[in-house]
C-alpha positions in Angstrom: 76.2 -47.5 5.7 79.6 -49.0 4.5 80.9 -48.2 1.1 80.6 -50.9 -1.5 84.0 -52.0 -2.7 84.6 -52.9 -6.4 87.7 -54.8 -7.3 89.4 -53.2 -10.2 92.8 -53.7 -11.6 95.0 -50.6 -12.2 96.2 -50.0 -15.7 99.8 -51.0 -16.3 102.3 -48.5 -14.7 99.6 -46.9 -12.4 101.1 -48.1 -9.3 104.5 -47.0 -10.2 103.2 -43.6 -11.3 101.4 -43.1 -7.9 104.5 -44.2 -6.0 106.7 -41.8 -7.8 104.3 -38.8 -7.5 103.8 -39.5 -3.9 107.4 -39.9 -3.0 108.3 -36.9 -5.1 106.1 -34.8 -2.8 107.6 -36.4 0.4 109.9 -39.3 1.2 108.2 -42.0 3.3 108.4 -45.6 4.3 106.2 -48.3 2.5 103.5 -48.6 5.1 103.0 -44.9 5.2 103.0 -44.8 1.4 100.2 -47.4 1.2 98.2 -45.6 3.9 98.7 -42.2 2.1 97.4 -43.6 -1.3 94.4 -45.1 0.6 93.5 -42.0 2.3 94.0 -39.6 -0.6 91.8 -41.9 -2.8 89.0 -41.8 -0.2 89.8 -45.5 0.3 89.1 -46.4 -3.4 92.6 -47.5 -3.8 94.2 -50.0 -1.5 97.6 -51.0 -2.3 98.5 -54.5 -0.9 101.9 -55.3 0.5 102.2 -58.1 -2.1 102.1 -55.4 -4.9 103.7 -52.5 -3.2 106.9 -53.9 -1.9 107.8 -55.7 -5.2 107.2 -52.5 -7.1 109.4 -50.6 -4.6 112.2 -53.1 -5.2 111.8 -52.9 -9.0 111.9 -49.2 -8.9 115.1 -49.2 -6.6 116.8 -51.6 -9.0 115.7 -49.3 -12.0 117.4 -46.4 -10.1 114.1 -44.4 -9.9 114.2 -44.5 -6.1 116.9 -44.6 -3.3 116.3 -45.6 0.3 117.8 -44.9 3.7 117.2 -46.1 7.2 114.9 -44.0 9.2 112.4 -44.2 12.2 108.7 -44.6 11.9 106.2 -42.3 13.9 106.1 -45.2 16.4 109.9 -45.2 16.7 110.5 -48.3 14.8 113.1 -48.8 12.3 111.9 -48.4 8.7 113.2 -47.9 5.2 112.5 -44.5 3.8 112.2 -44.3 0.0 112.8 -41.1 -2.1 112.7 -40.2 -5.8 116.2 -39.9 -7.5 116.8 -37.6 -10.5 116.2 -40.4 -12.8 113.0 -41.1 -11.1 111.9 -37.5 -11.4 112.6 -37.8 -15.2 110.6 -41.0 -15.3 107.7 -39.4 -13.5 107.6 -36.5 -15.9 107.5 -38.9 -18.9 104.8 -41.0 -17.4 102.7 -38.1 -16.4 102.8 -36.8 -20.0 102.0 -40.3 -21.3 99.1 -40.7 -18.8 97.6 -37.2 -19.7 97.6 -38.2 -23.4 96.0 -41.6 -22.6 93.4 -40.0 -20.5 92.6 -37.3 -23.0 92.0 -40.1 -25.5 89.7 -42.1 -23.0 87.7 -38.9 -22.5 87.2 -38.4 -26.2 86.0 -42.0 -26.6 83.6 -41.8 -23.7 82.3 -38.5 -24.7 81.8 -39.3 -28.4 78.3 -39.3 -29.9 77.1 -42.5 -31.4 76.3 -42.5 -35.1 
């Protein structure tokens, strides 16, 4: 039986946070990055090219990522992205902010009604 899909928008900054965290662990090219996020999220998150590549370009411009030419598993030329020192600092700040926001959401969802 196929899984039902719900279309939900990510909160602002979620895509960048996932990109930074994933590339911090291992540099990879865009398609591999999108496939990794899809697989790890059990297909709950599917990052479209129209969102992914503009985000990667913004992050390159901001200095959070750098890229170099590489080869894919299928021996095709690709652009491999990796996190810079500035990107690692941004990731740390964003993770802290996300954890605080998530804690607040948990409090609200767990609150007893009066």
